[in-house]
KELOMAR-312344 format. One record per residue (C-alpha): x, y, z; residue in one letter. Coordinates in steps of 0.001 Angstrom, whole numbers, plus 500000, padded with zeros to 6 digits. Layout:
! residues N
rec u: X	v: Y	w: Z	r: A
...
This chain:
! residues 279
rec u: 605692	v: 072566	w: 762682	r: M
rec u: 606777	v: 076081	w: 761789	r: T
rec u: 605340	v: 077764	w: 758703	r: K
rec u: 608178	v: 078900	w: 756474	r: L
rec u: 608074	v: 081767	w: 754004	r: H
rec u: 610392	v: 082633	w: 751141	r: I
rec u: 611994	v: 085319	w: 753339	r: K
rec u: 613230	v: 082546	w: 755661	r: H
rec u: 614860	v: 080535	w: 752872	r: I
rec u: 616097	v: 083251	w: 750492	r: L
rec u: 619023	v: 084443	w: 752704	r: P
rec u: 620685	v: 081027	w: 752374	r: Y
rec u: 621072	v: 081756	w: 748657	r: F
rec u: 622935	v: 084991	w: 749377	r: F
rec u: 625951	v: 082711	w: 749751	r: M
rec u: 625737	v: 081479	w: 746165	r: L
rec u: 627443	v: 084394	w: 744342	r: P
rec u: 630591	v: 084193	w: 746515	r: A
rec u: 630537	v: 080414	w: 746328	r: L
rec u: 630216	v: 080355	w: 742536	r: L
rec u: 632807	v: 083092	w: 741903	r: I
rec u: 635280	v: 081261	w: 744113	r: G
rec u: 634543	v: 078029	w: 742263	r: T
rec u: 635070	v: 079697	w: 738877	r: I
rec u: 638434	v: 081029	w: 740047	r: A
rec u: 639530	v: 077623	w: 741331	r: M
rec u: 638522	v: 075937	w: 738072	r: I
rec u: 640303	v: 078655	w: 736044	r: F
rec u: 643545	v: 078089	w: 737970	r: Y
rec u: 643360	v: 074314	w: 737683	r: G
rec u: 642357	v: 073365	w: 741225	r: V
rec u: 641251	v: 069742	w: 741278	r: D
rec u: 637517	v: 069041	w: 741254	r: I
rec u: 637869	v: 067050	w: 744475	r: S
rec u: 638751	v: 070354	w: 746192	r: I
rec u: 636204	v: 072870	w: 744931	r: W
rec u: 633297	v: 070401	w: 744757	r: I
rec u: 633396	v: 070138	w: 748559	r: Q
rec u: 632218	v: 073741	w: 748970	r: N
rec u: 629239	v: 073218	w: 746686	r: I
rec u: 628335	v: 069873	w: 748239	r: F
rec u: 628473	v: 071114	w: 751837	r: I
rec u: 626384	v: 074172	w: 750912	r: W
rec u: 623674	v: 072021	w: 749308	r: M
rec u: 623686	v: 069548	w: 752191	r: L
rec u: 623771	v: 072357	w: 754745	r: G
rec u: 620838	v: 074257	w: 753234	r: V
rec u: 618734	v: 071078	w: 753241	r: C
rec u: 619642	v: 070406	w: 756871	r: F
rec u: 618930	v: 074013	w: 757890	r: C
rec u: 615557	v: 073828	w: 756157	r: Y
rec u: 614660	v: 070864	w: 758342	r: V
rec u: 615827	v: 072716	w: 761473	r: I
rec u: 613764	v: 075768	w: 760569	r: L
rec u: 610737	v: 073746	w: 759581	r: N
rec u: 610577	v: 071459	w: 762620	r: K
rec u: 610732	v: 072059	w: 766348	r: T
rec u: 613831	v: 070288	w: 767759	r: P
rec u: 613180	v: 067402	w: 770145	r: L
rec u: 615578	v: 069039	w: 772616	r: I
rec u: 615123	v: 072794	w: 772824	r: E
rec u: 618669	v: 073781	w: 773718	r: L
rec u: 617850	v: 077473	w: 773611	r: H
rec u: 616053	v: 077092	w: 776936	r: K
rec u: 619427	v: 076657	w: 778673	r: N
rec u: 621852	v: 079094	w: 777021	r: P
rec u: 624388	v: 078779	w: 779851	r: L
rec u: 624727	v: 075010	w: 779266	r: L
rec u: 624957	v: 075419	w: 775483	r: V
rec u: 627611	v: 078132	w: 775831	r: T
rec u: 629652	v: 075863	w: 778113	r: S
rec u: 629447	v: 072956	w: 775641	r: I
rec u: 630425	v: 075165	w: 772691	r: L
rec u: 633407	v: 076539	w: 774612	r: T
rec u: 634590	v: 072994	w: 775361	r: I
rec u: 634321	v: 072133	w: 771649	r: L
rec u: 636557	v: 075097	w: 770905	r: L
rec u: 639311	v: 073408	w: 772942	r: I
rec u: 639248	v: 070208	w: 770869	r: L
rec u: 642011	v: 071236	w: 768393	r: P
rec u: 644590	v: 071012	w: 771195	r: F
rec u: 644063	v: 067211	w: 771237	r: W
rec u: 645167	v: 066934	w: 767605	r: F
rec u: 648542	v: 067416	w: 765983	r: N
rec u: 649077	v: 071046	w: 765119	r: G
rec u: 650959	v: 072543	w: 762209	r: L
rec u: 654097	v: 074470	w: 763186	r: E
rec u: 652687	v: 075033	w: 766648	r: G
rec u: 649285	v: 076156	w: 765380	r: V
rec u: 646258	v: 074239	w: 766739	r: H
rec u: 643104	v: 075239	w: 764893	r: R
rec u: 641847	v: 072049	w: 763321	r: W
rec u: 640089	v: 068836	w: 764316	r: V
rec u: 640995	v: 066005	w: 761953	r: T
rec u: 638375	v: 063379	w: 761148	r: L
rec u: 639559	v: 061022	w: 758427	r: G
rec u: 640491	v: 063053	w: 755331	r: P
rec u: 638778	v: 066218	w: 756603	r: F
rec u: 640207	v: 069035	w: 758716	r: N
rec u: 637570	v: 071077	w: 760516	r: F
rec u: 638498	v: 074658	w: 761403	r: Y
rec u: 636710	v: 074673	w: 764754	r: M
rec u: 636722	v: 078405	w: 765498	r: A
rec u: 634947	v: 079256	w: 762251	r: S
rec u: 632306	v: 076599	w: 763006	r: I
rec u: 631763	v: 077277	w: 766710	r: I
rec u: 632181	v: 081059	w: 767119	r: L
rec u: 629030	v: 082171	w: 765209	r: P
rec u: 626833	v: 080071	w: 767519	r: M
rec u: 628866	v: 081142	w: 770559	r: L
rec u: 628311	v: 084801	w: 769696	r: I
rec u: 624565	v: 084203	w: 769397	r: V
rec u: 624416	v: 082509	w: 772803	r: Y
rec u: 626639	v: 085101	w: 774473	r: L
rec u: 624216	v: 087711	w: 773181	r: W
rec u: 621315	v: 085692	w: 774602	r: R
rec u: 623078	v: 085433	w: 777965	r: L
rec u: 623700	v: 089179	w: 777976	r: S
rec u: 619946	v: 089720	w: 777574	r: K
rec u: 619324	v: 087592	w: 780663	r: S
rec u: 620822	v: 088062	w: 784122	r: N
rec u: 624087	v: 086309	w: 783224	r: Y
rec u: 626373	v: 089259	w: 782533	r: L
rec u: 629229	v: 088053	w: 784831	r: P
rec u: 629158	v: 084703	w: 782990	r: Y
rec u: 629254	v: 086521	w: 779642	r: V
rec u: 632394	v: 088423	w: 780676	r: I
rec u: 633982	v: 085231	w: 781992	r: G
rec u: 633208	v: 083270	w: 778834	r: F
rec u: 634553	v: 086040	w: 776610	r: M
rec u: 637837	v: 086158	w: 778504	r: I
rec u: 638079	v: 082353	w: 778410	r: L
rec u: 637260	v: 082125	w: 774692	r: I
rec u: 639729	v: 084903	w: 773914	r: G
rec u: 642407	v: 082992	w: 775835	r: G
rec u: 641683	v: 079798	w: 773889	r: I
rec u: 641988	v: 081609	w: 770557	r: L
rec u: 645163	v: 083288	w: 771781	r: L
rec u: 646751	v: 079924	w: 772540	r: L
rec u: 645819	v: 078346	w: 769228	r: Q
rec u: 646908	v: 081077	w: 768065	r: P
rec u: 644330	v: 082594	w: 765724	r: D
rec u: 644688	v: 086340	w: 765175	r: A
rec u: 641944	v: 086423	w: 762549	r: G
rec u: 639227	v: 084744	w: 764576	r: Q
rec u: 640142	v: 086483	w: 767826	r: I
rec u: 639903	v: 089849	w: 766047	r: T
rec u: 636454	v: 089058	w: 764656	r: A
rec u: 635290	v: 087625	w: 767980	r: F
rec u: 636623	v: 090577	w: 769995	r: A
rec u: 634833	v: 093093	w: 767761	r: C
rec u: 631511	v: 091289	w: 768178	r: A
rec u: 632110	v: 090797	w: 771917	r: S
rec u: 632817	v: 094485	w: 772451	r: T
rec u: 629433	v: 095406	w: 770991	r: I
rec u: 627679	v: 092823	w: 773189	r: I
rec u: 629395	v: 094072	w: 776341	r: L
rec u: 628982	v: 097785	w: 775657	r: W
rec u: 625265	v: 097276	w: 775161	r: R
rec u: 624914	v: 095132	w: 778276	r: A
rec u: 627274	v: 096797	w: 780774	r: I
rec u: 625982	v: 100009	w: 782316	r: E
rec u: 629117	v: 100856	w: 784323	r: N
rec u: 631567	v: 102771	w: 782065	r: P
rec u: 634527	v: 101564	w: 784137	r: K
rec u: 633754	v: 097926	w: 783406	r: W
rec u: 633107	v: 098755	w: 779770	r: Q
rec u: 636637	v: 100080	w: 779410	r: Y
rec u: 638185	v: 097268	w: 781479	r: I
rec u: 636655	v: 094595	w: 779233	r: T
rec u: 637607	v: 096616	w: 776147	r: L
rec u: 641239	v: 096780	w: 777297	r: I
rec u: 641315	v: 093014	w: 777932	r: I
rec u: 639850	v: 092211	w: 774512	r: L
rec u: 642216	v: 094683	w: 772838	r: T
rec u: 645228	v: 092982	w: 774447	r: L
rec u: 643904	v: 089640	w: 773220	r: Y
rec u: 643725	v: 091042	w: 769685	r: V
rec u: 647136	v: 092704	w: 769549	r: F
rec u: 649120	v: 089804	w: 771030	r: T
rec u: 648585	v: 087230	w: 768239	r: P
rec u: 649117	v: 089913	w: 765575	r: W
rec u: 652492	v: 090773	w: 767101	r: I
rec u: 653473	v: 087097	w: 767306	r: Y
rec u: 651571	v: 086013	w: 764208	r: I
rec u: 652086	v: 082499	w: 762861	r: D
rec u: 654144	v: 081917	w: 759724	r: H
rec u: 651978	v: 079336	w: 757993	r: L
rec u: 652257	v: 079691	w: 754227	r: A
rec u: 649001	v: 080713	w: 752513	r: P
rec u: 647209	v: 078435	w: 750071	r: V
rec u: 646191	v: 080586	w: 747063	r: P
rec u: 642696	v: 079122	w: 746654	r: Y
rec u: 641997	v: 079369	w: 750408	r: V
rec u: 643413	v: 082582	w: 751858	r: E
rec u: 644164	v: 084466	w: 748628	r: Q
rec u: 641142	v: 083552	w: 746518	r: I
rec u: 640074	v: 087201	w: 746078	r: I
rec u: 643487	v: 087968	w: 744539	r: F
rec u: 643027	v: 085084	w: 742107	r: L
rec u: 639650	v: 086567	w: 741210	r: V
rec u: 641281	v: 089985	w: 740721	r: A
rec u: 643822	v: 088498	w: 738311	r: D
rec u: 640924	v: 087260	w: 736150	r: M
rec u: 639743	v: 090789	w: 735412	r: G
rec u: 638358	v: 093934	w: 737012	r: S
rec u: 634742	v: 093024	w: 736249	r: M
rec u: 634983	v: 089712	w: 738072	r: L
rec u: 636740	v: 091475	w: 740948	r: L
rec u: 633863	v: 093945	w: 741272	r: I
rec u: 631415	v: 091040	w: 741268	r: L
rec u: 633564	v: 089240	w: 743832	r: G
rec u: 633624	v: 092210	w: 746218	r: V
rec u: 629878	v: 092597	w: 745777	r: G
rec u: 629407	v: 088905	w: 746552	r: A
rec u: 631416	v: 089242	w: 749766	r: L
rec u: 629333	v: 092236	w: 750835	r: L
rec u: 626211	v: 090220	w: 750099	r: L
rec u: 627323	v: 087687	w: 752720	r: L
rec u: 626950	v: 090233	w: 755528	r: V
rec u: 623947	v: 092070	w: 754062	r: Y
rec u: 621277	v: 089879	w: 755722	r: P
rec u: 622666	v: 090499	w: 759208	r: F
rec u: 622967	v: 094277	w: 758900	r: F
rec u: 619874	v: 095036	w: 756836	r: I
rec u: 617388	v: 092193	w: 756642	r: T
rec u: 617658	v: 090815	w: 760178	r: W
rec u: 619286	v: 093778	w: 761929	r: K
rec u: 621519	v: 091401	w: 763916	r: K
rec u: 624604	v: 093558	w: 763471	r: D
rec u: 626691	v: 091711	w: 766094	r: I
rec u: 626926	v: 088540	w: 764029	r: L
rec u: 627192	v: 090608	w: 760860	r: G
rec u: 630207	v: 092420	w: 762320	r: L
rec u: 631851	v: 089070	w: 763117	r: Y
rec u: 631463	v: 087827	w: 759531	r: F
rec u: 632584	v: 091167	w: 758109	r: L
rec u: 635775	v: 091019	w: 760168	r: M
rec u: 636511	v: 087420	w: 759088	r: T
rec u: 636504	v: 088777	w: 755527	r: I
rec u: 638584	v: 091878	w: 756233	r: L
rec u: 641345	v: 090109	w: 758197	r: V
rec u: 642186	v: 087999	w: 755140	r: T
rec u: 643707	v: 091136	w: 753552	r: F
rec u: 646165	v: 091526	w: 756449	r: F
rec u: 647082	v: 087927	w: 757266	r: G
rec u: 646896	v: 084379	w: 756017	r: H
rec u: 643353	v: 083509	w: 757081	r: F
rec u: 640700	v: 081598	w: 755106	r: P
rec u: 638396	v: 083777	w: 753029	r: M
rec u: 634950	v: 082535	w: 754108	r: P
rec u: 632610	v: 080999	w: 751534	r: I
rec u: 634536	v: 082212	w: 748461	r: M
rec u: 637741	v: 080328	w: 749267	r: G
rec u: 638063	v: 076597	w: 749679	r: Y
rec u: 637037	v: 075354	w: 753110	r: G
rec u: 633852	v: 073726	w: 754355	r: I
rec u: 634212	v: 074963	w: 757944	r: S
rec u: 633411	v: 078648	w: 757256	r: P
rec u: 630393	v: 077513	w: 755237	r: I
rec u: 629165	v: 075376	w: 758145	r: I
rec u: 629725	v: 078233	w: 760600	r: G
rec u: 627888	v: 080711	w: 758382	r: Y
rec u: 624940	v: 078345	w: 757968	r: L
rec u: 624805	v: 077758	w: 761730	r: I
rec u: 624887	v: 081478	w: 762486	r: G
rec u: 622256	v: 082209	w: 759877	r: M
rec u: 619952	v: 079468	w: 761126	r: T
rec u: 620315	v: 080529	w: 764763	r: A
rec u: 619444	v: 084090	w: 763817	r: T
rec u: 616485	v: 082947	w: 761760	r: Q
rec u: 615156	v: 080814	w: 764617	r: K
rec u: 615368	v: 083796	w: 766975	r: I
rec u: 613580	v: 086005	w: 764457	r: K
rec u: 610842	v: 083423	w: 763908	r: M
rec u: 610384	v: 082963	w: 767668	r: A
rec u: 610052	v: 086723	w: 768132	r: Q
rec u: 607396	v: 087032	w: 765419	r: T
rec u: 605286	v: 084064	w: 766612	r: N
């Protein structure tokens, strides 16, 4: 049993301002309760589940085999190709009435484990996985997620690779991965309360917009300041920024349970690492 302190639980509530502002905007614009209630429900359920994970030692300590976990997570990222896409876009796994945006769920944990691998003697595997994951996102295609992933991956590699030549080679590969889907970007129409939620907030007044921007910054604050895990913080920051340049889901504030799940997973993984380091 791990002894928890308020500092371990408080960061989960940093999500609340963005969640509540997004909910207010959806209610104001007449979005059905069956839509916006999902965000609140999954946050409440997720926080309870994460509390259990933080408070108890898992029966199977997957962190002892990061190479196996990374392989499993990469396979899960391929799952959307087995489901019907939308206009050639394959990003979702459909289970009953729910569509799970797999990249936003899987990538935070993948980034954590790639970082763990880079700290061990698995650097060639890290490079291989990054190229493979980038290729998967390229085929989906998902310009937003591949941009966020490439930014985080570049930091991991530049800190792990000592040879400048290989630093630049990997950077060139990741850059090509980023530019390609932006050149041939998909033409899926945006849903206002998903991709454009911050613009709905802006239309409600400048004060609420200021609060909304502050709430979005609060989402990445724990990673850059409190935990100093800037790699994952950079990933989440980029998932927010890309929404201003393309039709990608605004995490936490916009409708969509998958970004909430991914954020909770990334936060919990980071917390577990921090707790392990302090014990």
